[in-house]
Each structure stands twice: as structure tokens, then as C-alpha cells.
C-alpha positions in Angstrom: 107.5 129.8 108.2 107.6 130.5 111.9 108.6 128.6 115.0 105.1 127.7 116.0 104.4 126.2 112.6 107.6 124.1 112.7 106.7 122.8 116.1 103.2 121.9 114.9 104.7 120.0 112.0 107.0 118.0 114.3 104.1 117.4 116.7 102.3 115.9 113.7 105.4 113.9 112.8 105.7 112.3 116.2 102.0 111.6 116.4 102.2 109.8 113.1 105.4 108.0 114.0 103.6 106.7 117.1 100.8 105.3 115.0 103.3 103.6 112.7 105.4 102.2 115.6 102.3 101.0 117.5 101.2 99.1 114.4 104.7 97.7 113.9 104.5 96.5 117.5 101.8 94.0 116.4 104.2 92.4 113.9 106.1 89.2 114.8 109.9 89.6 115.2 110.3 87.9 111.9 108.0 90.3 110.1 109.8 93.3 111.7 113.2 92.3 110.4 112.0 90.7 107.1 113.7 92.1 104.0 111.5 94.2 101.7 111.5 95.8 98.3 111.7 99.4 99.5 114.7 101.6 99.1 115.8 100.8 102.7 114.5 97.2 102.9 111.6 96.2 105.0 109.9 97.7 108.0 113.0 97.8 110.2 115.3 99.1 107.6 112.9 101.9 106.6 112.1 102.9 110.2 115.8 102.9 111.1 116.5 105.1 108.0 113.7 107.6 109.1 115.0 107.7 112.6 118.6 108.1 111.4 117.6 111.1 109.2 116.0 112.8 112.2 119.2 112.3 114.2 121.4 113.4 111.3 119.5 116.6 110.6 119.2 117.6 114.2 123.0 117.2 114.6 123.5 119.3 111.4 121.1 122.0 112.4 121.5 122.2 116.1 125.1 121.2 116.7 126.8 122.1 113.4 128.1 118.5 113.2 127.7 116.5 110.0 127.6 112.8 110.7 129.3 110.7 108.0 126.9 107.7 108.3 123.5 106.7 109.3 122.9 104.3 112.2 123.2 100.7 111.0 120.0 98.6 110.9 121.8 95.9 112.9 122.0 98.2 115.9 118.2 97.7 116.3 117.4 94.0 116.5 114.0 94.7 117.9 111.3 97.3 117.6 111.7 98.0 121.4 115.4 98.9 120.8 114.5 101.3 118.0 111.6 102.8 119.8 113.7 103.6 122.9 116.4 105.3 120.9 113.8 107.2 118.8 112.0 108.4 121.9 115.3 109.8 123.2 115.9 111.5 119.9 112.4 112.9 119.9 113.1 114.5 123.3 116.3 116.1 122.0 114.6 117.3 118.9 111.6 118.8 120.8 113.9 120.6 123.2 115.9 122.0 120.2 112.7 123.1 118.5 111.5 124.9 121.6 114.7 126.9 121.6 114.1 128.2 118.1 112.8 131.7 117.3 111.1 132.9 114.1 114.4 134.7 113.4 116.5 131.6 113.9 114.4 129.8 111.2 115.4 132.4 108.6 119.2 131.8 109.2 121.4 129.9 106.8 123.5 127.1 108.1 126.3 125.0 106.5 126.7 121.3 106.6 128.3 118.4 104.7 126.4 115.4 103.3 127.7 111.9 104.1 130.0 112.1 101.1 131.7 115.2 102.5 130.2 117.6 100.0 129.4 121.1 101.4 126.0 122.6 101.3 124.0 125.4 102.9 120.3 125.8 103.6 117.9 128.0 105.4 116.9 126.3 108.7 113.1 126.3 108.2 113.6 124.6 104.8 115.8 121.9 106.2 113.4 121.2 109.1 110.4 121.1 106.7 112.4 118.7 104.5 112.8 116.4 107.4 109.1 116.4 108.2 108.4 115.6 104.5 111.0 112.9 104.4 109.4 111.2 107.4 106.0 111.4 105.7 107.4 109.5 102.7 108.9 106.7 104.7 105.9 106.4 107.0 103.8 105.9 103.9 106.1 103.2 102.7 106.0 101.4 106.1 102.3 101.8 106.2 102.0 99.7 103.0 104.2 97.0 104.4 102.2 97.0 107.7 98.9 96.7 105.8 100.4 93.8 103.8 101.1 92.1 107.1 97.5 92.8 108.2 98.5 95.5 110.7 97.4 98.8 109.0 98.3 101.8 111.1 95.1 103.6 109.9 95.1 107.1 108.7 98.2 109.2 109.4 97.2 112.3 107.5 98.2 115.8 108.6 94.6 117.0 108.3 93.4 114.3 110.6 96.0 115.3 113.2 95.0 118.9 112.8 91.3 118.1 113.3 92.1 116.0 116.4 94.1 118.9 117.9 91.4 121.5 117.0 93.8 123.4 114.6 91.2 123.9 111.9 
């Protein structure tokens, strides 16, 4: 894995996030905060979890800081509040990714999970995990959005790649 590939994967992630967030913007406030049967609740809970994971892993990998909790769902009463924070996090993540070299991605880093257990990982693997994690939760939210009549459409990597002329 090289730095260009990692940046491409995150470009895809933010493209797909935008499609999900735009579709979520067509929900009523009640639909956005409605509880759901997913691991992290409904649309809001799942999106806050995905955002929180990006924040958490950037702090672990860039700053060497291991947050002990995820942002609470209640901090984001509206989609606009969540979107604003996520856009700020995206800028921080993109700046971090731009600073990485191919050699950096091969380095091992140490972190603690939220229970305080110590782990280590190779940087490229942790960042790829984060992309994959986002894909899982976008798919879950896409189902909920479709159930509310607001499908985000296709958010596949191959579609993004074709749109960007990467094939």
C-alpha cells in the first residue's frame, strides 16, 4: 500500500459520505433522530459512530493520542451540526494524509482501545481498516435511507473510480 492509494481510498470515502449525508438531508428531523435496529441505532447514531471512528483513528495515528470514548450522539441534534463537525474532521484527515509518505505507511504505531488495552498496528492497515469501517456503516445507513424513501443511490468504489477516470 502506498500513500497515493491511501489518499484515493479516502477520496472515495468522502465522496461516498457526501452522497449519504446529502440523502440524509432529505429526511425530516424526526426521521434523522429516530431509533433504529442497527448496532448504533438509527441514521444519526450510525453516522455519529462513523464520524467518531474517523476522529478516533486520526488521533491515534497522527497524534499518538488514544481517546477513551466516542462522541455522544446527543452532541449532534441535527444533521447540520454533524455535517459541520465532520467537514472539519475531513479537512484535518486530508491534511494528515497529504503529509504521509510511502515509508510512513509501513511504520508500526501503538495505541490503546477505549478499554485501555494496548495494541500495535501498521499504519496502512489501520487506515485501510477505517475506510472499510466507513463502508460498512454507510451501507447500513443507505438501507435506512432507502426505507425512508431517500436512497443515496450507488456508493460503490468502482463507480467512484470510473467517475474519476481511475480505470
